[in-house]
N, C-alpha and C positions, 0 to 999 in steps of 0.2 A: 323709513321717514324721510321726507325731503325738507331740508331746512333752508328757508329762503328769507331774503329781505323784502320789505314792502314799504311803500311810501304812505299807505292809507293809515288813518289815525288808529291808535291803539284801542282795543275794546275795554269797556269798563270791567274792572276786577274787584272781587270781593275777598280775595286772599292774596297777601303779599309774602313771598317766600325769600328770606335773607340767608345768603351763604358767603363766606369769605372767598370760596373758590367754586367755580362752576366749570365742568368739563363738557364741552359740546362738540368740539372738533379736534383732531390731533393737531392741526396747524394753528390753533389758538391756545397758547400755553397758559391758560387761565386756571389751571388745576395742578395740584401736586400728586395726587393719588385717589384713594378710594373715597374720601369725603367729597371731593369736587366732582367726580365721576357720578357718584350717587345723586348729587344735586342735579347734574345734568339729566340724568335719568328720570328723576322726579318731575322735572319740568316738561320732559318729552311725554311722559305718561299723563300729565295733567292735560296736554294738548290732545292726546288720543281720546281722553274721556270728556273732552269739552268743559273741563273745569275752569272757572273764571279766576285765573291765577296769573300773577306777574312775579318775575324774578328780579332780584337786586343783588349786585356783587360789585367787585372792583375790577378795573381793567387790567392791571399787571402788565404794563408796557414791556418790562424786561422778563416777564414770565416767572416761572419757578426757577430752572436753570437748565442748560445743556449739559449733560453728563458725558465725560470723556474718561475712559479707562485705559491705562498702560498695560504692558505685558505682565506686570505683577499685580494687577487689580487696583492700583492707586487710583482713586477718584479724583478729578479736578472738575471745577465748574466755571462756566462762563455764561454770560447773559444770553437770553433767548430773545433776541430782537425780531419783532414781527410788526406788520403794518395793520392797525385796526381797520383801516379803510378797505382792506381786502375782504373783510367779513362783516363789518358792522356799519351802521348808519349814525353819523353824528347828528344829535338833535340840537335845536336852538336854544331851549331854556337852560339857564344856569342859575345855581343857587348859591348863597354865601353863608358859611357858618363861622363860628368863633373858635379858633384853636390857639391855645397859649395867649389869648388875649388879642390876637390879630385876625382879620377877616381872611378866609380862605374860599376861593371860588371853585365850584365843582361844576363840571359838565357831564353829560351822560351820552353813551353810545348804546344804540338799540339793536338787538338780534331777535329775529322772529322765529320761533319754532312753529311749523305748520304741520298738522296732522293729516293723514290721508283724507279725513272728512272735510278738511278745509279750516278747522278751528286753529286759532293762533294763540300762542302764549309769548308775550314779549319779555326779554331779559335785558335789564338795564345795567351797563357797565359804568360804574362811576369812575371819573378821571380828574385829577387835580392839575394836569398839565395845561393850565389856562393862563393866558396872558394877564399880567398884574399880580400873580402869586409869586412868592419868593422862589429862588431856585430850589431850596430845601422842599418847600410846599409842593412844587411842581413834580417832584420825584416821589411824593408821598404815596401814590398808588402804584408805583412802578414794580415793587419786588413782592412777590407772594411769600409770606413768612420770613422776610428779611429784616435786617436792621436790629436795633437794640430795643429796650423796653419803651423808650419814648417814641421811637418810630412806629412800634406795634399799636401802642395805645392811640396815637393820632390816627393811624389807619382804621382802628376799629371804631373810633369817633366818626370818621368819614362814612364808613359802612352803615353804622346804626343810625346816628342822628342826621348825618348827610343824606342817607338813603331815604329817611321819612321826608325830609324837606323836598327832595327831588321828586318823589312820588306826588306830593301835594302840588308841586309846580307843574307837573304833567297832567294834572287833572284827576288824580286818583283820591277823591275825597270821601268815598263811601267804603273803604276797606274794613271788612268785618273781623278778619284774622290776620295777625302778623305772626309768621312762622319763623322761629329762629333756629337754623340748622347749625347746631353748636353755639357755644357762648360767645364767639367772635362778634356777633351783631347785637349783644345784649343791650348796648347803650341806646338802641332804638326805644327801649322802655322809658328812658329819661325824655326823649323827644315827645313821646305820646303823653307822658305825665305833664310836660309843659303846655302841650295843647289843652289838656283838661283844666289846668290851673288859669289859663289866660294871663292876666296881669299879676296874679298872686306870685309870691316868692316860692320857689320850689322847696325851700326849708319848711315852709308852712303847710306842705301837703298832708292831708289827713289820710287815715286808713281807707275812708271812703273813696278818696281820689285814686289811691293806689289800687283799690279793688276794681275800679271802672277800667283802669288800664289792664288789669289781670284778665278781665273778661275778653280782651282783644288778643291775647298773646298765648302762643303755643310754643313749646320748647323741646327739641329733640337733642339729647345728649349721646355722644358716640364714644366717650372716653371712660374706660372701666377702672382707671388708676388715678389717684388724686393728683400726682405730678403733672398730668396732661391737661390741666385746666389753667386757663389764663389768669394771672393775678398780677396786680401792680401796687407799688407803694402809694400810700394815700397822698404824700407830698407831690409825687409826680401827677396823680389825679388832679389835684388842686392846680398845678401849673398848666395842665393841658385843658381841663374842662372849666376851671374857674372856681372861685371860693364857694359860691352857694351850692352847686352840684356836689362839690367834694364834701361839704358839711352834711348834705342829705345823705350822701352814700356812707359817710363814716358813722352816721348814727343808725344805720339800718342792718338788716341781715346779710347784706352784700360785703360788709366789713367782717373779714375772717382772719383773725390773728393780725390785725393792723394793716391788712391789704384789701384792696378791692378785688374780689373774686368774681369774675364775670359769669361763671357758671351759677354761683349763688344768686347774683343779680337777676339772671334769667329765670331761676327758679322762683325767686320772690315775686316776679311780675307775671308768671304764667299760670293760667287756670288748668292747662293740660300739659303734662310732661311725659315723655316716653323715651325708653331705651330702644335699641334697635335689633333686639332678639328677646326670646322669652328669658333666657339665662341672664342677659344683660339687665333686663328689669329688675331681677332679684339682686344683682350686684349693686346697681345704682340705688335701689331702696336701702340697702346696707350703708352706702356712702352718704345718702341724704335721707335720714330717717324721719325728718320733720315735713317731708313732702310726699304726697301721693304719686308714686311712679307707675306708669303703664308700659306697655310694650307694643310696638309695631315692627315686626321683623323687616329688614331691608329687602328690596327686590331690584332686579335690573330690567332695563328696557329691551324687550326681546327683539325688536326690529333693529336696534343698534347693535347688539351683541350676538346675533346669529350670522354666521359666515355665509357667503353666497352659495355654496353647494347645498347647505341646509335650508337656506330661504327657498331655493328652488324645489327641494324635496318637500317642504311644508306647503308650499303653494300647490303642488299637485294633489296633496292629500287632504289638506284642510285650509282652504284658501282664506278663511276668516281669521287666522291666527294672529295676523298683525293688528287687527282691530280689537281682538279679544284673545289675550294670550292663554286663557284657560282652554282654548281649543287644542293647545298642545298636549292636552290629556289624551287626545285621540291618537297620538304617536304611537301608543301601545300596539296599534294595529298595523304600523307600517312594516312591511317585510324587512327582515334583518339584513338581507343582502343589499337592499337600498340604503340602509343606514351605513353599512360598510363601505359602499360605493361613494357616498357623499363624504365620509370621513377620510377615505383615501385621497380624494381630491383636495380636502382642506389640509391634510398632512403634507402633500406635495407642495402646496403653496407655502406652508411654513418653512419647509426644508430649502426651498429656493431662496426665501427671504434670509434664512440663516446663512446660506452660501453667500448671498450679496453683501450681507452686513459684516461677516466675519471671515470670509474666504475659506471656511471650513465646511467640508461636505459630509453630511450625515446620511445614513442609509434609510430608505423609506420602509424596509421590511424588518427594521429593529425597533423594538418596543421603546417608546419615547415618554419620558417623564417631564413634566413642566412645573416650574415654580416661578412666579413672577409676583413679587410683593414689594412694598417699601422696605429698603434694607435697614433694619433696626433690630437690635439684639433680641427683643422678646419674640420676634417672629421666627427665629432660630432656623434660618435657611440652611445652615450647616449641619443640622441634626443628622441628615442623610450620611454624613461623612464621619460619624462618631467611630466607625471601625471599617477603615478602608479594606483590609484584607477580607473581611466579610462580604464586602461589595464585590471584590474580584472573584470570590468563590462562587457567589450567586450567579455572576455572569458567566463563569466557565461551566458550572455544573447544571444550571436551571435554564438560562436563556440570556442572550444579549440584550442589553439595554443602554440607552444614552439619555443625558439630562440636559435640559435647556433652562438656564436661569435668566432673569431680568429684574431690574428694580434699582431705584436711586436711594442713596443715603443722603439725609439732610446734611448740608454743608457743615453744620456744627456737631453732628452726631459721629464722634470718633469711633464709637462701638459699632455703628453701622458700616462705617468705612473699613474697619478691621474685618468685619464679617465678610465683605466682599473679597478682601485679600485672602482670607481663609479658603473661601471657595476656589480661588484662583490656585492656591497651593494644592488643594485636594485634587483639582483637575489635572494638574501637572503629575502628581503622584500616581493617578489612576490610568494615565496613558500606557498602552494603547487600549487596555482591555475595557474600560468604561469611559467613552467620550463624554466630556462635560463642557459645555459652552456657556459663557456668561455674555449676554448681549447688551451693549451700552445704549443709552438713549431711549429708555423705556417711555412709551406713550400709548394713546388709545389705540392707534392702528396696530401697533406691535401687539399690544395686549389681546386684540381680537384674533390675530394670527396664532398666538400662543394658546389661547383658551380653546381654539377650535382645531388646532393641528396636532396637539400631543395626544397620547394614548391614555395617559393618567394625569390627573391634577393632584399635586402634593401640597399640603398645608400642615405646618408643624409648629403652631404658636405655643407659647408658655401659657398654660391655663391659669387663671381665668381672664386673660388679657385680650382675647379676641372678642370685641364687642359684638360683632356680626360677621364681618367678611362678606365680600360678593364676587370675588374672582371664581370660586367654585361654582357659584350659580350661573356665571357666564359660560363656564366649561360644560355644565349640564345642558344648557340650551343647544350645544353643539354635540351632545352625546358623549361627552368626556366624563367618566366617572371620577370620584375623588377618593384619595387616601389621606384622611385628615385626623388630627387630634380632635376629640369630641368637645368642641367649644364653639361659641357663637351660634351661627345659623346651622352648622352641621349637626348639632344636637336635635334639630327639628328635621333636617333633610336626610339624615343617615338611616338607611335600612340595609343592615349588613348582607353583603353579597347580592344586593338588588339595585341600589343606587350608587354603591361604592363600598368603602371599607374604612373601618375606624382604627386608629392608632391608640391602643389601650394602655393601662397600667400607670399613667403618669399621675403624680401627686400634684394638686394645685400648689402653685408657688415654687415647685421644685425646679432648680436651675441646672441640675445635672442632666436630665433627660435620658439617662442610661436605660430605664425600663422602657420608655417610649422608643428609643432607638431599637431595642430588642424587638418590640412588637412590629415596628416598621419592617425590619429585616425578615421576620417571620411571614408577615402578610405578603410582602413582595416575593420572596423567595419560594414559599410553600403554597401560596393561593393564587396570586394575581399573574405572575409570569407563566406558571403552568397552565392556567386557564386561557391566557392570551394565545400561547403557542400550540397548545394541544387541542383546545376546544374553541376555535375562533367564533363559531356561531353562538355558543353560550355567552362569550365575552360581548358579542354584539347584542345579545338580549339585555345585558346590564346596561349598555350604552343606550338602548331604547328605553329602558325603564328610568334612566336618569333624566330623560327628556320629558317623559309622560308624568312622572311624579315630581321632580324638582324643577325642571324647565317650566312647567305649567304654573306651579304655585309661587315660586320665588321670583315673581315679576314685579316690576315697578307699578303695573296697573292694579294689581291686587293690593299692593302697599297703599296706593293713592285712594282706593275705595275705602280702606280702613281709616285713613286720615280724614276723609270726607265725612264719614259716618261717626267717627269717634272724636276727632279733634276739631273739625270746623263746623261744629254744631250751631244752630241759632243760639243766640245770646240767653234766651230764656231757658234753655235746657242745661246750662253750664253750672258746674259746682262752684260755690263761692269760697 
C-alpha cells in the first residue's frame, strides 16, 4: 500500500476511530507497540475496503522513546525527535478546549492512507504546540504514555474531547459511529453528551440522553487484567475537567472505588463492546459482568507485514491478494520449493540487518528463533532460558539453533528492564553453543525483518494475559510457524503440526512456568529441530499451511468486515 499526502479535501466519513497511538511508518514514532500498530493496520484495511472512516490520535512530538542497551542489557531512554512536516500536512483549523479552567488550543496534522483502489482514509494527529498555549500545555501531546497522572488525564482529555471538537471543526458533522480503541479516548463520550444536551448542564443528563450517545459509540478493550485500565482520582478529574463533569462522573458507573475508571466510562457509553479474541471475550465478560461483551479477533494488514520476497511470490500465484487477503488461502497450492526460496531471501536480509545493528554474524543455515515483544514480565521472554544446560544439550545432540530478541521495556517498568538483563546474562552463559542476540531500537521495520526472516516464532505469555497478540500473525504471512503458549489468537490459529506447535501444560496464573518450559524443550528438541534438519520439505509444508490457514484469516481486512457488520450497524439495528 502506498501512503501519500494530498491537498484535496477529506472525504465525508461515517465512522471515527480514536486511538492514543497509531503506527503507520517506522519513521513516525507515534506508537509504542501492538496497540498502535493494530490501529494503523485497522485504518489501512478500512482504506482497502473503501470504508468511510477517519482516524484520530495524538502527535507525540517526542515519540515513545529511543531505546539504548549497554553490554549488560541495561536500558536507557532518550527522546525520539522527529519532524512532523516530513510526513504530515498541517491543517489550518484550530479548536480551543478548557483544561484545568484555562483555554488550550489544538491544531491537527493530516496523514492520508491511500489504498490501491484510490480510496483514502485521513488520520488526524492532534497537537498542542500552538502559539498562545503555556509551555506546559504545548508539551501536552509530546510524550506517548509519559508523565504523571495529571499529564495523562490532560492528554486523554485532548484526545477524546479535543478530538471530537476538531472533527466538527473539519466538517465531520454526520459521524454515525465513534470507535474507542481502548479506554484512553473514553472522554469523547462527554463531548458527545454535551452536544446532545445543548445548553443544559451535564449534571442534568437523563438516561435517555446517555442512551442517545450509547447508540453512537463502540468500544474495543485489549487489556485482560484490571491493573491495566486507566483510572484517576476524582479530585484530579474535577481539577482537569471542571466541577460539573466531575460531579456527573462521580455519580455514575464510571466511578469505581472512588476513582474515574476510563474503561468503565467507555463501557457505560458504548452499545457494542468487544474483546480482541474469542478467549479474551470470555475473560472480559468475567471482568465486566454487567455489560454484554462480544469478540472480534485482531488481524494484521497483509500488504504491510509481508516481506518483499513473499510479496513477489504471492503476486505470481494470486495477484488479487493485496486487495483481498482471503486469496492467500490459495497459497496451499504454491510449490514448497518456492516457499523455501522466498524464505531464504528474507532470512538473508534479516541476518544482514543483525550484522549491521549488532556487529555479530549469524549463520544462514542454522535454525533461527525469533521473539520480539514489549519487554514486560508477563510475556516471559526468558522462559526459554529456564534450563541453560538443556538448551546446550539440544544444540549439541539434535541441531544447532540461534535466537534473536527485540523489544522495549516501558521506562517505569523495572520488571521489564530486569527481564532484558536476564536475557543478556543467559546469552553470555550460552556462548558459543547457542548464539543469542538482543537487538535494540525495536520498531516496525525491524519487526517486519524479524517476522519474515526467522524460522520459528516463539511466544511465551503467562496465561490468560495475552488478549490477542499479532506478531505471530505477521510471521504466518511470511510462512513462519509459531511455537506458542495456547492463549489469545493462538487458541484459534493453532493446528498442531500444521500451522505450528503449542506449548502445553501451563496452569493459568502460574508464574513458575516449569511445566511450560519442559513442553517447550520437548517440542523444540524432539519435534521441530528434527523436522527442520531431517525433513526440510515437510517443514516447508508447515510454512505453507501457516500462510494458507493463518495468513489468510488473521487479516485486518477480515477484522474490519466483522466490525462493519457487527459494530458499525445502522442505528435502528442496535441494542439499547
